[in-house]
N, CA, C and O atoms as CSV, one atom per row, in Angstrom:
chain,resi,resn,atom,element,x,y,z
A,1,UNK,N,N,0.447,-1.139,0.052
A,1,UNK,CA,C,0.096,0.295,-0.048
A,1,UNK,C,C,0.737,1.023,-0.070
A,1,UNK,O,O,1.888,0.800,0.306
A,2,UNK,N,N,0.310,2.465,-0.580
A,2,UNK,CA,C,1.308,3.617,-0.775
A,2,UNK,C,C,0.398,4.734,-0.140
A,2,UNK,O,O,-0.802,4.523,-0.318
A,3,UNK,N,N,0.667,5.727,0.471
A,3,UNK,CA,C,-0.148,6.997,0.807
A,3,UNK,C,C,1.026,7.909,1.094
A,3,UNK,O,O,1.994,7.804,1.847
A,4,UNK,N,N,0.460,9.212,-0.093
A,4,UNK,CA,C,1.241,10.158,-0.259
A,4,UNK,C,C,1.007,11.125,1.010
A,4,UNK,O,O,-0.045,11.764,0.995
A,5,UNK,N,N,1.986,11.324,2.248
A,5,UNK,CA,C,1.141,12.522,2.830
A,5,UNK,C,C,1.969,13.817,3.227
A,5,UNK,O,O,3.088,13.314,3.319
A,6,UNK,N,N,2.109,14.948,3.473
A,6,UNK,CA,C,2.656,15.826,3.916
A,6,UNK,C,C,2.837,16.128,5.796
A,6,UNK,O,O,1.922,16.329,6.595
A,7,UNK,N,N,4.210,16.069,6.047
A,7,UNK,CA,C,4.516,16.533,7.082
A,7,UNK,C,C,4.900,17.807,7.927
A,7,UNK,O,O,5.836,18.540,7.605
A,8,UNK,N,N,4.281,17.970,8.789
A,8,UNK,CA,C,4.457,19.780,9.088
A,8,UNK,C,C,4.897,19.433,10.623
A,8,UNK,O,O,4.135,18.988,11.481
A,9,UNK,N,N,6.229,19.717,10.784
A,9,UNK,CA,C,7.058,19.794,11.878
A,9,UNK,C,C,7.300,20.955,12.805
A,9,UNK,O,O,8.188,21.783,12.603
A,10,UNK,N,N,6.531,20.982,13.759
A,10,UNK,CA,C,6.646,22.144,14.872
A,10,UNK,C,C,8.732,22.162,15.067
A,10,UNK,O,O,9.581,21.365,14.668
A,11,UNK,N,N,8.814,23.162,15.669
A,11,UNK,CA,C,10.207,23.714,15.467
A,11,UNK,C,C,10.957,23.089,16.186
A,11,UNK,O,O,12.156,22.968,15.933
A,12,UNK,N,N,10.213,22.429,17.517
A,12,UNK,CA,C,10.776,21.354,18.250
A,12,UNK,C,C,11.592,20.068,17.750
A,12,UNK,O,O,12.725,19.669,18.016
A,13,UNK,N,N,10.483,19.531,16.846
A,13,UNK,CA,C,10.427,18.345,16.420
A,13,UNK,C,C,10.831,17.974,15.131
A,13,UNK,O,O,10.589,16.887,14.606
A,14,UNK,N,N,11.594,19.118,14.523
A,14,UNK,CA,C,12.264,19.142,13.350
A,14,UNK,C,C,13.629,18.079,13.224
A,14,UNK,O,O,13.541,17.219,12.348
A,15,UNK,N,N,14.340,18.097,13.702
A,15,UNK,CA,C,15.257,17.334,14.759
A,15,UNK,C,C,14.895,15.682,14.747
A,15,UNK,O,O,15.733,14.782,14.712
A,16,UNK,N,N,13.802,15.562,14.774
A,16,UNK,CA,C,13.765,14.210,15.496
A,16,UNK,C,C,13.800,13.326,13.934
A,16,UNK,O,O,13.523,13.856,12.858
A,17,UNK,N,N,14.176,11.978,14.100
A,17,UNK,CA,C,14.453,11.056,12.925
A,17,UNK,C,C,13.137,9.947,12.626
A,17,UNK,O,O,12.833,8.823,13.026
A,18,UNK,N,N,12.576,10.933,11.708
A,18,UNK,CA,C,11.274,10.546,11.456
A,18,UNK,C,C,11.015,9.059,10.422
A,18,UNK,O,O,10.308,8.052,10.371
A,19,UNK,N,N,12.103,9.733,9.706
A,19,UNK,CA,C,12.135,8.569,8.166
A,19,UNK,C,C,13.023,7.124,9.004
A,19,UNK,O,O,12.767,5.975,8.644
A,20,UNK,N,N,13.549,7.271,9.577
A,20,UNK,CA,C,14.224,5.858,10.586
A,20,UNK,C,C,13.427,5.347,11.616
A,20,UNK,O,O,13.518,4.119,11.603
A,21,UNK,N,N,12.610,5.786,12.593
A,21,UNK,CA,C,11.140,5.194,13.097
A,21,UNK,C,C,10.419,4.714,12.250
A,21,UNK,O,O,9.946,3.588,12.398
A,22,UNK,N,N,10.189,5.425,11.233
A,22,UNK,CA,C,8.726,4.755,10.070
A,22,UNK,C,C,9.697,3.317,10.037
A,22,UNK,O,O,9.228,2.202,10.267
A,23,UNK,N,N,10.971,3.550,9.742
A,23,UNK,CA,C,11.247,2.038,9.045
A,23,UNK,C,C,11.934,1.278,10.223
A,23,UNK,O,O,12.151,0.197,9.674
A,24,UNK,N,N,12.367,1.168,11.372
A,24,UNK,CA,C,12.706,0.337,12.278
A,24,UNK,C,C,11.144,0.151,13.213
A,24,UNK,O,O,10.732,-0.978,13.480
A,25,UNK,N,N,10.670,0.937,13.481
A,25,UNK,CA,C,9.745,0.973,14.545
A,25,UNK,C,C,8.076,0.418,13.732
A,25,UNK,O,O,7.167,-0.210,14.274
A,26,UNK,N,N,8.145,0.865,12.476
A,26,UNK,CA,C,6.679,0.363,11.681
A,26,UNK,C,C,6.601,-0.681,10.612
A,26,UNK,O,O,5.631,-1.281,10.149
A,27,UNK,N,N,8.501,-0.767,10.210
A,27,UNK,CA,C,8.310,-1.320,8.491
A,27,UNK,C,C,7.721,-0.603,7.675
A,27,UNK,O,O,6.863,-1.156,6.986
A,28,UNK,N,N,7.959,0.759,7.490
A,28,UNK,CA,C,6.931,1.150,6.810
A,28,UNK,C,C,8.441,2.147,5.651
A,28,UNK,O,O,9.523,2.648,5.960
A,29,UNK,N,N,7.975,2.057,4.840
A,29,UNK,CA,C,9.450,2.680,3.622
A,29,UNK,C,C,8.951,4.451,3.552
A,29,UNK,O,O,7.733,4.618,3.486
A,30,UNK,N,N,9.665,5.490,3.561
A,30,UNK,CA,C,9.005,7.034,3.192
A,30,UNK,C,C,10.422,7.264,2.291
A,30,UNK,O,O,11.582,7.559,2.580
A,31,UNK,N,N,9.733,6.984,1.119
A,31,UNK,CA,C,9.975,8.063,-0.076
A,31,UNK,C,C,9.937,9.471,-0.212
A,31,UNK,O,O,8.954,10.069,-0.650
A,32,UNK,N,N,11.113,10.075,0.198
A,32,UNK,CA,C,11.144,11.849,0.505
A,32,UNK,C,C,11.045,11.888,-1.201
A,32,UNK,O,O,11.681,11.355,-2.109
A,33,UNK,N,N,9.799,12.892,-1.110
A,33,UNK,CA,C,9.285,13.550,-2.483
A,33,UNK,C,C,10.179,15.010,-2.256
A,33,UNK,O,O,11.122,15.187,-3.027
A,34,UNK,N,N,9.937,15.902,-1.364
A,34,UNK,CA,C,10.391,17.302,-1.530
A,34,UNK,C,C,10.391,17.166,0.253
A,34,UNK,O,O,9.635,16.504,0.965
A,35,UNK,N,N,11.564,18.080,0.641
A,35,UNK,CA,C,11.896,18.431,1.881
A,35,UNK,C,C,12.464,20.069,2.046
A,35,UNK,O,O,13.444,20.593,1.516
A,36,UNK,N,N,11.556,20.588,2.891
A,36,UNK,CA,C,12.317,21.691,3.649
A,36,UNK,C,C,12.052,21.724,5.351
A,36,UNK,O,O,11.107,21.738,6.139
A,37,UNK,N,N,13.368,21.726,5.356
A,37,UNK,CA,C,13.956,21.466,7.242
A,37,UNK,C,C,14.756,22.136,7.329
A,37,UNK,O,O,15.401,22.307,6.294
A,38,UNK,N,N,15.196,22.904,8.577
A,38,UNK,CA,C,16.017,24.200,8.513
A,38,UNK,C,C,15.944,23.437,10.068
A,38,UNK,O,O,15.077,22.626,10.394
A,39,UNK,N,N,17.024,23.889,10.891
A,39,UNK,CA,C,16.740,24.066,12.154
A,39,UNK,C,C,16.238,25.129,12.975
A,39,UNK,O,O,16.712,26.247,12.775
A,40,UNK,N,N,15.261,24.967,13.967
A,40,UNK,CA,C,14.619,26.116,14.615
A,40,UNK,C,C,13.033,26.084,13.564
A,40,UNK,O,O,12.005,26.165,14.237
A,41,UNK,N,N,12.908,26.012,12.556
A,41,UNK,CA,C,12.197,26.616,11.768
A,41,UNK,C,C,11.128,25.554,11.669
A,41,UNK,O,O,11.542,24.524,12.202
A,42,UNK,N,N,10.043,25.434,11.240
A,42,UNK,CA,C,8.846,24.728,10.517
A,42,UNK,C,C,8.949,23.875,9.536
A,42,UNK,O,O,8.813,24.452,8.457
A,43,UNK,N,N,9.133,22.737,9.436
A,43,UNK,CA,C,9.378,22.061,8.708
A,43,UNK,C,C,8.599,21.029,7.708
A,43,UNK,O,O,8.199,19.994,8.241
A,44,UNK,N,N,8.387,21.172,6.560
A,44,UNK,CA,C,7.826,20.594,5.637
A,44,UNK,C,C,8.424,19.108,4.900
A,44,UNK,O,O,9.633,19.209,4.692
A,45,UNK,N,N,8.002,18.125,4.583
A,45,UNK,CA,C,8.133,16.778,4.523
A,45,UNK,C,C,7.071,16.019,3.125
A,45,UNK,O,O,6.062,15.450,3.542
A,46,UNK,N,N,7.215,16.012,2.050
A,46,UNK,CA,C,6.300,15.327,1.574
A,46,UNK,C,C,6.800,14.066,1.227
A,46,UNK,O,O,7.944,13.972,0.781
A,47,UNK,N,N,6.120,13.137,1.369
A,47,UNK,CA,C,6.540,11.917,1.582
A,47,UNK,C,C,5.600,10.496,1.082
A,47,UNK,O,O,4.494,10.187,1.524
A,48,UNK,N,N,6.305,9.851,0.164
A,48,UNK,CA,C,5.528,8.424,0.085
A,48,UNK,C,C,5.590,7.172,0.881
A,48,UNK,O,O,6.534,6.415,0.654
A,49,UNK,N,N,4.560,6.792,1.944
A,49,UNK,CA,C,4.472,5.953,2.399
A,49,UNK,C,C,4.368,4.438,1.500
A,49,UNK,O,O,3.650,4.001,0.601
A,50,UNK,N,N,5.485,3.956,2.285
A,50,UNK,CA,C,5.207,2.640,1.619
A,50,UNK,C,C,5.547,1.100,2.551
A,50,UNK,O,O,6.636,0.807,3.043
A,51,UNK,N,N,4.094,0.155,2.614
A,51,UNK,CA,C,3.783,-0.803,3.444
A,51,UNK,C,C,2.713,-1.523,3.891
A,51,UNK,O,O,1.740,-1.342,3.160
A,52,UNK,N,N,2.546,-2.114,4.611
A,52,UNK,CA,C,1.095,-2.680,4.996
A,52,UNK,C,C,0.474,-1.550,5.540
A,52,UNK,O,O,0.933,-0.722,6.327
A,53,UNK,N,N,-1.050,-1.652,4.820
A,53,UNK,CA,C,-2.175,-0.223,5.468
A,53,UNK,C,C,-1.894,-0.277,7.164
A,53,UNK,O,O,-1.759,0.854,7.630
A,54,UNK,N,N,-1.819,-1.020,7.838
A,54,UNK,CA,C,-2.407,-1.046,9.213
A,54,UNK,C,C,-0.846,-0.106,9.512
A,54,UNK,O,O,-0.766,1.098,9.754
A,55,UNK,N,N,0.181,-1.010,9.409
A,55,UNK,CA,C,1.171,-0.103,9.664
A,55,UNK,C,C,1.426,1.338,9.077
A,55,UNK,O,O,2.067,2.246,9.607
A,56,UNK,N,N,0.986,1.340,8.254
A,56,UNK,CA,C,1.389,2.908,7.783
A,56,UNK,C,C,-0.218,3.640,8.733
A,56,UNK,O,O,-0.292,4.669,9.405
A,57,UNK,N,N,-1.034,2.862,8.490
A,57,UNK,CA,C,-2.108,3.766,9.935
A,57,UNK,C,C,-1.360,4.294,11.356
A,57,UNK,O,O,-1.388,5.419,11.855
A,58,UNK,N,N,-0.570,2.870,11.899
A,58,UNK,CA,C,-0.091,2.639,13.037
A,58,UNK,C,C,0.597,4.022,12.967
A,58,UNK,O,O,0.392,4.936,13.766
A,59,UNK,N,N,1.504,4.067,11.827
A,59,UNK,CA,C,2.340,5.088,11.650
A,59,UNK,C,C,2.129,6.817,11.484
A,59,UNK,O,O,2.770,7.821,11.795
A,60,UNK,N,N,1.257,6.605,11.025
A,60,UNK,CA,C,0.795,8.409,11.182
A,60,UNK,C,C,0.178,8.424,12.126
A,60,UNK,O,O,0.489,9.487,12.663
A,61,UNK,N,N,-0.593,7.891,12.785
A,61,UNK,CA,C,-1.213,8.171,14.573
A,61,UNK,C,C,0.428,8.080,15.844
A,61,UNK,O,O,0.646,8.566,16.954
A,62,UNK,N,N,1.058,7.395,15.105
A,62,UNK,CA,C,2.569,7.871,15.867
A,62,UNK,C,C,2.773,9.276,16.014
A,62,UNK,O,O,2.819,9.958,17.039
A,63,UNK,N,N,2.938,9.725,14.294
A,63,UNK,CA,C,3.691,11.187,14.072
A,63,UNK,C,C,2.893,12.015,14.650
A,63,UNK,O,O,3.412,12.886,15.348
A,64,UNK,N,N,1.311,11.968,14.510
A,64,UNK,CA,C,0.567,12.798,15.114
A,64,UNK,C,C,0.572,12.679,16.685
A,64,UNK,O,O,0.071,13.689,17.181
A,65,UNK,N,N,0.947,11.841,17.535
A,65,UNK,CA,C,0.868,11.989,19.048
A,65,UNK,C,C,2.653,12.751,19.289
A,65,UNK,O,O,3.017,13.283,20.338
A,66,UNK,N,N,3.537,12.599,18.002
A,66,UNK,CA,C,4.985,13.357,17.823
A,66,UNK,C,C,4.582,15.018,17.919
A,66,UNK,O,O,5.427,15.781,18.387
A,67,UNK,N,N,2.943,15.680,17.348
A,67,UNK,CA,C,2.877,16.947,17.582
A,67,UNK,C,C,2.817,16.891,15.534
A,67,UNK,O,O,2.330,17.863,14.957
A,68,UNK,N,N,3.215,16.001,14.925
A,68,UNK,CA,C,3.656,16.176,13.655
A,68,UNK,C,C,2.438,16.221,12.512
A,68,UNK,O,O,1.890,15.237,12.015
A,69,UNK,N,N,2.288,16.984,12.359
A,69,UNK,CA,C,0.750,17.276,11.513
A,69,UNK,C,C,1.135,16.650,10.333
A,69,UNK,O,O,2.202,16.740,9.724
A,70,UNK,N,N,0.049,15.949,10.064
A,70,UNK,CA,C,0.099,14.903,9.191
A,70,UNK,C,C,-1.271,14.927,8.057
A,70,UNK,O,O,-2.375,14.677,8.540
A,71,UNK,N,N,-1.172,15.232,6.541
A,71,UNK,CA,C,-2.174,15.627,5.341
A,71,UNK,C,C,-2.172,14.664,4.683
A,71,UNK,O,O,-1.034,14.364,4.321
A,72,UNK,N,N,-2.896,14.047,4.361
A,72,UNK,CA,C,-3.274,13.118,3.295
A,72,UNK,C,C,-3.173,13.934,1.623
A,72,UNK,O,O,-3.964,14.863,1.456
A,73,UNK,N,N,-2.158,13.553,0.364
A,73,UNK,CA,C,-1.973,14.327,-0.129
A,73,UNK,C,C,-3.241,13.367,-1.634
A,73,UNK,O,O,-3.103,12.221,-2.060
A,74,UNK,N,N,-4.032,14.125,-1.932
A,74,UNK,CA,C,-4.925,13.455,-3.204
A,74,UNK,C,C,-4.317,14.847,-4.414
A,74,UNK,O,O,-5.216,15.183,-5.185
A,75,UNK,N,N,-3.259,15.450,-4.574
A,75,UNK,CA,C,-3.111,16.265,-5.699
A,75,UNK,C,C,-2.693,15.170,-7.232
A,75,UNK,O,O,-2.332,14.002,-7.379
A,76,UNK,N,N,-2.821,15.663,-7.621
A,76,UNK,CA,C,-3.028,15.104,-9.426
A,76,UNK,C,C,-2.000,16.195,-9.943
A,76,UNK,O,O,-2.038,17.260,-9.326
A,77,UNK,N,N,-1.118,16.096,-10.947
A,77,UNK,CA,C,-0.301,16.853,-12.146
A,77,UNK,C,C,-1.407,17.018,-12.979
A,77,UNK,O,O,-1.954,15.957,-13.278
A,78,UNK,N,N,-1.971,18.183,-13.513
A,78,UNK,CA,C,-2.962,18.437,-14.503
A,78,UNK,C,C,-2.332,19.343,-15.360
A,78,UNK,O,O,-1.786,20.352,-14.913
A,79,UNK,N,N,-2.371,18.947,-17.120
A,79,UNK,CA,C,-1.920,19.467,-17.952
A,79,UNK,C,C,-2.708,20.227,-18.935
A,79,UNK,O,O,-3.466,19.521,-19.599
A,80,UNK,N,N,-2.725,21.610,-19.223
A,80,UNK,CA,C,-3.552,21.653,-19.862
A,80,UNK,C,C,-3.448,21.797,-21.534
A,80,UNK,O,O,-2.924,22.821,-21.971
A,81,UNK,N,N,-3.848,20.976,-22.294
A,81,UNK,CA,C,-3.633,20.507,-23.670
A,81,UNK,C,C,-3.256,21.712,-24.005
A,81,UNK,O,O,-2.095,21.831,-24.397
A,82,UNK,N,N,-4.249,23.089,-23.936
A,82,UNK,CA,C,-4.579,23.684,-25.200
A,82,UNK,C,C,-3.333,24.675,-24.880
A,82,UNK,O,O,-2.825,25.278,-25.826
A,83,UNK,N,N,-2.742,24.887,-23.328
A,83,UNK,CA,C,-2.063,25.984,-23.091
A,83,UNK,C,C,-0.231,25.581,-23.876
A,83,UNK,O,O,0.597,26.335,-24.388
A,84,UNK,N,N,-0.220,24.071,-23.625
A,84,UNK,CA,C,1.036,23.581,-23.539
A,84,UNK,C,C,1.720,23.790,-25.172
A,84,UNK,O,O,1.188,23.457,-26.231
A,85,UNK,N,N,3.406,24.619,-24.921
A,85,UNK,CA,C,3.189,25.066,-26.631
A,85,UNK,C,C,4.347,23.448,-26.732
A,85,UNK,O,O,4.854,23.272,-27.840
A,86,UNK,N,N,4.617,22.625,-25.868
A,86,UNK,CA,C,5.411,21.779,-25.959
A,86,UNK,C,C,7.498,21.531,-26.363
A,86,UNK,O,O,8.151,20.827,-27.134
A,87,UNK,N,N,7.923,22.947,-24.939
A,87,UNK,CA,C,9.101,23.704,-25.106
A,87,UNK,C,C,10.112,22.707,-24.683
A,87,UNK,O,O,11.285,22.796,-25.046
A,88,UNK,N,N,9.507,21.403,-23.631
A,88,UNK,CA,C,10.099,20.498,-23.149
A,88,UNK,C,C,10.962,21.131,-22.108
A,88,UNK,O,O,12.086,20.633,-22.163
A,89,UNK,N,N,10.855,22.079,-21.142
A,89,UNK,CA,C,11.371,22.503,-20.230
A,89,UNK,C,C,11.113,21.659,-19.161
A,89,UNK,O,O,11.990,21.246,-18.402
A,90,UNK,N,N,9.386,21.267,-19.042
A,90,UNK,CA,C,9.478,20.292,-17.932
A,90,UNK,C,C,9.978,18.647,-17.840
A,90,UNK,O,O,9.618,17.786,-17.037
A,91,UNK,N,N,10.898,18.561,-18.923
A,91,UNK,CA,C,10.932,16.879,-19.210
A,91,UNK,C,C,12.021,17.381,-18.600
A,91,UNK,O,O,12.105,16.686,-17.587
A,92,UNK,N,N,12.818,18.076,-18.583
A,92,UNK,CA,C,14.536,18.334,-17.952
A,92,UNK,C,C,14.663,17.994,-16.305
A,92,UNK,O,O,15.578,17.356,-15.785
A,93,UNK,N,N,13.189,18.752,-15.442
A,93,UNK,CA,C,13.154,18.520,-13.818
A,93,UNK,C,C,11.959,17.499,-13.668
A,93,UNK,O,O,11.218,17.656,-12.697
A,94,UNK,N,N,11.750,16.632,-14.406
A,94,UNK,CA,C,10.740,15.705,-13.524
A,94,UNK,C,C,11.851,14.495,-13.551
A,94,UNK,O,O,12.340,13.940,-14.535
A,95,UNK,N,N,12.101,14.258,-12.112
A,95,UNK,CA,C,12.612,13.027,-12.089
A,95,UNK,C,C,12.696,11.331,-11.894
A,95,UNK,O,O,13.456,10.436,-11.525
A,96,UNK,N,N,11.185,11.611,-12.484
A,96,UNK,CA,C,10.549,10.470,-12.803
A,96,UNK,C,C,10.501,10.013,-14.141
A,96,UNK,O,O,10.444,8.823,-14.450
A,97,UNK,N,N,10.523,10.914,-14.894
A,97,UNK,CA,C,10.454,10.742,-16.662
A,97,UNK,C,C,8.843,10.543,-16.834
A,97,UNK,O,O,8.303,9.759,-17.614
A,98,UNK,N,N,8.220,11.408,-15.950
A,98,UNK,CA,C,6.951,11.373,-16.220
A,98,UNK,C,C,6.359,12.308,-17.441
A,98,UNK,O,O,5.204,12.360,-17.864
A,99,UNK,N,N,7.074,12.749,-17.702
A,99,UNK,CA,C,7.290,13.749,-18.628
A,99,UNK,C,C,8.329,13.908,-19.599
A,99,UNK,O,O,9.366,14.499,-19.297
A,100,UNK,N,N,8.031,13.157,-21.396
A,100,UNK,CA,C,9.213,13.151,-21.802
A,100,UNK,C,C,8.466,13.687,-23.441
A,100,UNK,O,O,7.260,13.637,-23.684
A,101,UNK,N,N,9.406,14.118,-24.279
A,101,UNK,CA,C,8.852,14.603,-25.419
A,101,UNK,C,C,8.686,13.196,-26.170
A,101,UNK,O,O,9.459,12.347,-25.726
A,102,UNK,N,N,7.856,12.759,-27.202
A,102,UNK,CA,C,8.011,11.893,-28.534
A,102,UNK,C,C,9.260,12.385,-29.247
A,102,UNK,O,O,9.539,13.583,-29.291
A,103,UNK,N,N,9.773,11.734,-29.632
A,103,UNK,CA,C,10.912,11.844,-29.996
A,103,UNK,C,C,10.654,12.207,-31.620
A,103,UNK,O,O,11.489,12.998,-32.060
A,104,UNK,N,N,9.750,11.810,-32.475
A,104,UNK,CA,C,9.454,12.368,-33.884
A,104,UNK,C,C,8.534,13.207,-34.044
A,104,UNK,O,O,8.447,13.811,-35.113
A,105,UNK,N,N,7.544,13.451,-32.893
A,105,UNK,CA,C,6.255,14.390,-32.531
A,105,UNK,C,C,6.822,15.892,-31.879
A,105,UNK,O,O,6.286,16.996,-31.969
A,106,UNK,N,N,7.834,15.590,-31.338
A,106,UNK,CA,C,8.224,16.724,-29.865
A,106,UNK,C,C,6.963,16.956,-29.531
A,106,UNK,O,O,7.031,17.954,-28.812
A,107,UNK,N,N,5.924,16.658,-29.612
A,107,UNK,CA,C,4.728,16.403,-27.998
A,107,UNK,C,C,5.001,15.798,-26.800
A,107,UNK,O,O,5.543,14.701,-26.662
A,108,UNK,N,N,4.506,16.747,-25.685
A,108,UNK,CA,C,4.380,16.218,-24.516
A,108,UNK,C,C,3.779,14.762,-24.585
A,108,UNK,O,O,2.981,14.159,-25.303
A,109,UNK,N,N,4.625,14.474,-23.389
A,109,UNK,CA,C,3.959,12.820,-23.231
A,109,UNK,C,C,3.756,13.071,-21.755
A,109,UNK,O,O,4.545,13.881,-21.268
A,110,UNK,N,N,2.841,12.530,-20.931
A,110,UNK,CA,C,2.846,12.544,-19.721
A,110,UNK,C,C,2.491,10.788,-19.051
A,110,UNK,O,O,1.409,10.323,-19.411
A,111,UNK,N,N,2.936,10.340,-18.590
A,111,UNK,CA,C,2.369,8.965,-18.026
A,111,UNK,C,C,2.252,9.002,-16.075
A,111,UNK,O,O,2.902,8.606,-15.107
A,112,UNK,N,N,1.252,9.592,-16.308
A,112,UNK,CA,C,0.648,9.847,-14.925
A,112,UNK,C,C,0.704,8.707,-14.257
A,112,UNK,O,O,0.703,9.057,-13.077
A,113,UNK,N,N,0.782,6.872,-14.330
A,113,UNK,CA,C,1.321,6.472,-13.167
A,113,UNK,C,C,2.591,6.745,-12.800
A,113,UNK,O,O,2.756,6.728,-11.580
A,114,UNK,N,N,4.154,7.151,-13.874
A,114,UNK,CA,C,5.382,7.495,-12.890
A,114,UNK,C,C,4.844,8.861,-12.379
A,114,UNK,O,O,5.864,9.549,-12.326
A,115,UNK,N,N,4.361,9.216,-12.192
A,115,UNK,CA,C,4.171,10.836,-11.619
A,115,UNK,C,C,4.160,10.698,-9.947
A,115,UNK,O,O,3.369,9.997,-9.316
A,116,UNK,N,N,5.159,11.480,-9.414
A,116,UNK,CA,C,5.431,11.112,-7.704
A,116,UNK,C,C,4.906,12.480,-7.237
A,116,UNK,O,O,4.895,12.634,-6.016
A,117,UNK,N,N,4.420,13.613,-8.081
A,117,UNK,CA,C,3.849,14.855,-7.890
A,117,UNK,C,C,4.078,15.480,-6.800
A,117,UNK,O,O,3.391,15.733,-5.810
A,118,UNK,N,N,5.919,15.859,-7.335
A,118,UNK,CA,C,6.712,16.227,-6.754
A,118,UNK,C,C,6.635,18.227,-7.037
A,118,UNK,O,O,6.908,19.138,-6.255
A,119,UNK,N,N,6.297,18.250,-8.040
A,119,UNK,CA,C,5.205,19.495,-8.489
A,119,UNK,C,C,6.396,20.710,-9.081
A,119,UNK,O,O,6.124,21.869,-9.394
A,120,UNK,N,N,7.836,20.019,-9.120
A,120,UNK,CA,C,9.009,20.653,-9.863
A,120,UNK,C,C,8.355,21.355,-11.277
A,120,UNK,O,O,8.537,22.508,-11.669
A,121,UNK,N,N,7.695,20.491,-11.789
A,121,UNK,CA,C,7.411,20.965,-13.331
A,121,UNK,C,C,6.492,21.932,-13.397
A,121,UNK,O,O,6.424,22.381,-14.541
A,122,UNK,N,N,5.557,22.576,-12.440
A,122,UNK,CA,C,4.903,23.310,-12.395
A,122,UNK,C,C,5.900,25.097,-12.730
A,122,UNK,O,O,5.561,25.750,-13.716
A,123,UNK,N,N,6.941,25.586,-11.878
A,123,UNK,CA,C,7.150,26.488,-11.952
A,123,UNK,C,C,8.070,26.582,-12.915
A,123,UNK,O,O,8.669,27.656,-12.969
A,124,UNK,N,N,8.340,25.774,-13.671
A,124,UNK,CA,C,8.799,25.646,-14.991
A,124,UNK,C,C,8.520,25.819,-16.037
A,124,UNK,O,O,9.286,26.260,-16.894
A,125,UNK,N,N,7.203,25.468,-16.223
A,125,UNK,CA,C,6.795,25.931,-17.116
A,125,UNK,C,C,6.435,27.444,-17.919
A,125,UNK,O,O,5.646,28.206,-17.360
A,126,UNK,N,N,6.854,27.709,-18.824
A,126,UNK,CA,C,6.819,29.431,-18.950
A,126,UNK,C,C,5.747,29.590,-19.230
A,126,UNK,O,O,5.429,30.774,-19.118
A,127,UNK,N,N,4.632,28.677,-19.707
A,127,UNK,CA,C,3.300,29.310,-20.344
A,127,UNK,C,C,2.293,28.494,-18.599
A,127,UNK,O,O,1.223,27.888,-18.568
A,128,UNK,N,N,2.710,28.656,-18.089
A,128,UNK,CA,C,1.816,28.161,-16.669
A,128,UNK,C,C,0.638,26.641,-17.504
A,128,UNK,O,O,-0.575,26.687,-17.704
A,129,UNK,N,N,1.294,25.857,-17.706
A,129,UNK,CA,C,0.269,24.666,-18.147
A,129,UNK,C,C,-0.061,23.906,-17.621
A,129,UNK,O,O,-1.136,23.308,-17.638
A,130,UNK,N,N,1.128,23.750,-16.848
A,130,UNK,CA,C,0.767,22.572,-15.831
A,130,UNK,C,C,0.666,23.371,-14.556
A,130,UNK,O,O,1.255,24.383,-14.177
A,131,UNK,N,N,-0.710,22.238,-13.744
A,131,UNK,CA,C,-0.461,23.055,-12.356
A,131,UNK,C,C,-1.178,21.659,-11.366
A,131,UNK,O,O,-0.834,20.574,-11.835
A,132,UNK,N,N,-1.873,21.574,-10.411
A,132,UNK,CA,C,-2.527,20.708,-9.635
A,132,UNK,C,C,-4.078,20.878,-9.593
A,132,UNK,O,O,-4.681,21.949,-9.522
A,133,UNK,N,N,-4.625,19.595,-9.652
A,133,UNK,CA,C,-6.069,19.264,-9.345
A,133,UNK,C,C,-6.859,19.767,-8.059
A,133,UNK,O,O,-8.057,19.675,-7.791
A,134,UNK,N,N,-5.683,20.391,-7.269
A,134,UNK,CA,C,-6.351,20.653,-5.629
A,134,UNK,C,C,-5.786,22.188,-5.700
A,134,UNK,O,O,-5.959,22.954,-4.752
């Protein structure tokens, strides 16, 4: 089972080894998609949790008990086909190659199943054709 969540850490919890505890105590793998963490500041992590559903739920409950705000992410990348100019800039920042240019037509291809919704493509698009559905 996979669940994508956003974790918001209070200043006092930023130094906590959360991903280590998820793996060791709950047997849940945490694939970090985006991180904004610095000492003495509110931190944010977008992670994809992988494991048994009961273990993931227990891990989420444990994080909430540690005063870490956990919100489920249901966002998906949306491409406005009419606005897209197929420049390919987004393909250069896509870490999973969910965005590629067709080798013959040079039209943008989007493979939703490969997308991890890291949102790196959004600010890269010069015509603002890429957004999230939320």
